N, C-alpha and C positions, 0 to 999 in steps of 0.2 A: 150805343151804350158804351159806357165805360169800360176797359178792362179793369174788372175789381181787384183792387189790392189784395195780396195772399193775406188772409187774417189767420188762419189756424194752419190750414193744407193746401197746397196747388192741386185743385180738383181737376183732373184730367180724365175725359170720357175715352176709354180705350175699347177701341173696335177692332177686332182681329181681321184679319185678310183671311177668308174661308172660301171653299170652292163654291162654285155658281150655285149649285143646287142644294148650299146650305144657308141657314139663318144667321145673319150677324146680330149680335146679342152685345148690347153696351153694358159695361161693367158698371156697377155701382160705384160710387166713390168711398174710398176708404174712410172708416169711421175713426174718431179720437181714440178709442178703445184698441183698435187696429195698429195705429200708428204708434200709441204708447207702448204696445205690446211688441212692436217690431225693436223698439229702443229697448225693450227688457223692464220697462217702468210696470211694476203692480199698479194695478187701478184700485187702489185704498186710500183711505185719506193719508196714511203714514207715508205710503209709497208716493202719493202725488205730492205732499208737502215736501218730502227727500228731494224729489226731482225739481223743486225751484231752483237748486242749487247745482244742477247737473251742469257739466262743462259743454253741453251743445244747448245752442239756443232755442232751436225747433223744440225740445223736450221742455225746458223751461216755459214756453210759450203753450204749449199743449197742456202741460199740467196745470197752470194757472186757470185756463180755460174749462179743463176738466173739473177743478174744485169748484169753480163757479157752478159748472152745469149740475153737480151733485148737492149743491145749496150747504156746502161745509163754511158756514159763516166764522168758524173758530179760526179758520186758516186766513182772515183778513189780514191780521197782523205781519204774518208770514208772507204773504203776497205782496204787502206793503213793503216790507223790508227789501224783497226781492227787485221790487220795480225800483227801489231807490238806487240799486246798486248795478241795475241794468245798463247796457250800454247800446243795445239793438234796437232801432226804432219800432222795427215789426214784433219784438217780443214785448217791449214796453207797450205797445197798442194793445197786444194781447193781455197782459197782464193788467191794465189799465179799464180794458171791457170786461174783464172779470172781476174787478174790483166795484165796477159801475152795476153790475149784476149783483153782487151782493151787498148793495143799496152803502157801499162806501163813498164818500165825497172825495177821498183822495183820488180815485179812480175817474171823476168829474172833471178834476183839476189837471190831473196828467193827461186825459184826452183834450181838454181844451189847450194846453200847452202843445201838443202836438198838431192840433189844427191851427195854430198860430205860426208854428215854426216855418217860416218860409223857406230854409232851406232843404225840408223833406219833400220827397215826391209830392206832387198834388193830389194823386190818387189815395195816398195813405193819409194826407191831412183829411179829405172828404170823407174817407170812412169813418175817422175820429168824428167828424162834424155830424155823420148820419147816426152814429150809436149816440151821441148826445141828444139829438134831435129825437130819438127813439123814446128817451126817458122824459122828455119836455124841457131839457136844457138848451137853451140858445145862444148862450153866450158864444158861439162860434160862429153866428152871423156875418159879423162884419167880414170875417176870413173867407167864407165862403163868397160873400160879394166880391172880394179881392180876387178870389180864383177866378170866378167867371168873367171877370172884367180883363183879367191878363192871359188867360189860359190860351194857348193855341190848339191844343187837341180837340176837337169836336166831341169826343168821347167824355173828356173832363167837363167840358162845357154842359153837357145835356147832364150829366153828373151833378153838378152844382145845382141845376134847374130842378131836378128831381128832389134834391134835398130842401131846396125853397119851399117846393111846393107842398112839402109836409110840416110846414111849421104854422102853428095855429094862430100864433099872434105876434106880429111884428113891431118891434120897438117903436115909438113915433120918433125918436130920433135917427133911426136907420132907415123909416119907411121911404123919404125922398130920395136917398141914395139907392135903394133897390129897386125903387119904380126907375129910374133913371137907366139903370144897368139893364133892366128887363126889355126896355123900350131898344136900347141898344142891340140886344140879342136878337130882337125883331128884324134887324138889317143883317144879321150874319150872314157869310158867303156859303155857309153851309145849311143846306133845307131843313136837316134834323134838329139842329139847333133853333131855326125858326119856328118849327113846328112847337118843340118843347118850351120856348119861351112863351107862345101865344096861349098852351095849356097852362103854365104857371101863371100867368097873368088872369086867366078865368079864376084858377083854383084860389088864387090870393084874392080875388074880388078886387081888382084894381080897375074901378070903373073910369079912373083919369086916362087910363090908356087906351080906352076903346076908340078916340080917333086914330092913334096911331096904328092900331090893328086893323082898322078900316084901309088905312092906306097901304099897310104891308099886305094887306088880302089883295086888292087892287093892283100891286105890283108884282105879286107872286108868280112866278113863270112854272114852278113846279104844279102839276094839279092834284096831286095828293096831299101835298102840303098845303094849297090852298084850301082843300075842302075841310082838313083838320083846323086850320084857322078860322074857317067859317063856322066851324061846330064850337071852337072855344069863343068867338065873339056871340054866338047865340046864346052860350052858357052864361057868360057873362052879363049880357043885357038882361036875362030872364031873372037873375039873383035879385032877390028884394030886401036882403040885408047885406050889412058891411063884410067883407070879407077880412082876413087876417092882415091885410096890407093897411087897413082903415079903422080897425078895430084896436082901439089902445083906453 
C-alpha cells in the first residue's frame, strides 16, 4: 500500500517500551482539537477563522479542516481567500479538501490543479484525486492514469489502481487508454501491483481484458497472487452487465 501523504497530521502509533510483565498499549492518534489546542488555537468559529492567517502552515491547514468538520459554511469565503494566498502544497490540499466538504466548487478546481501538477509528489496528487473521486468528480482520471503509467514506486501504483477501482463511470475517450494501462500493470515486476491490476479489471468490468488476465494467470509464479487473479477472473466472467469501463 502506498505511504499516504500527510493530510492533516502525521499519525504515528507510539508503543512504549515496558517491562516484560506489562502490557504494551498503543496510544490513540491525536485529534485535530488536541493539535489545535497544542498550538493555542481556540476551537471556535472565530478562533479557527483567525487561524487561517496563522504564520504556521500546519495551523492553517488544521483550521480549514476543522471549520469544514464543524460545517461552518459561512467560512467558505475566508477559506477561499486563504487558499488563494497559500504557498504550501499540503496546506493547499487541506484547504481545498475543506472547501469540497463545504460544497464549494473552488475546492474541486484546486484539487484538480494539485492532481494535474506533475511537479508535486505523486502521493499528494493521488490524495487529491481520491478526494475528488469521493464526491463523484472524475476530472482527475487522466492524471491518475499517467501516474500509474510512469510511477516506479509500487505503493504509488497500487494507490492509483485503488483510485481507479472506485470510479463509477469512465469517460469513453479515456476507456481505451485506461484499458491499456491495466493490461500493462498485469505484467508489472511487483506481484502486489499485478494482483491489484487484476482486481481493478474485475471491479471496472473490463471484459475485453479477460484474455490478458488468463495469460497473466498462466504466467504467474507467485501462488497467492495467482489465486487472487483467478478470483478476479471468476468475478469478471460472472458479471452480467457492463462495468464502469464500458458504461458510457
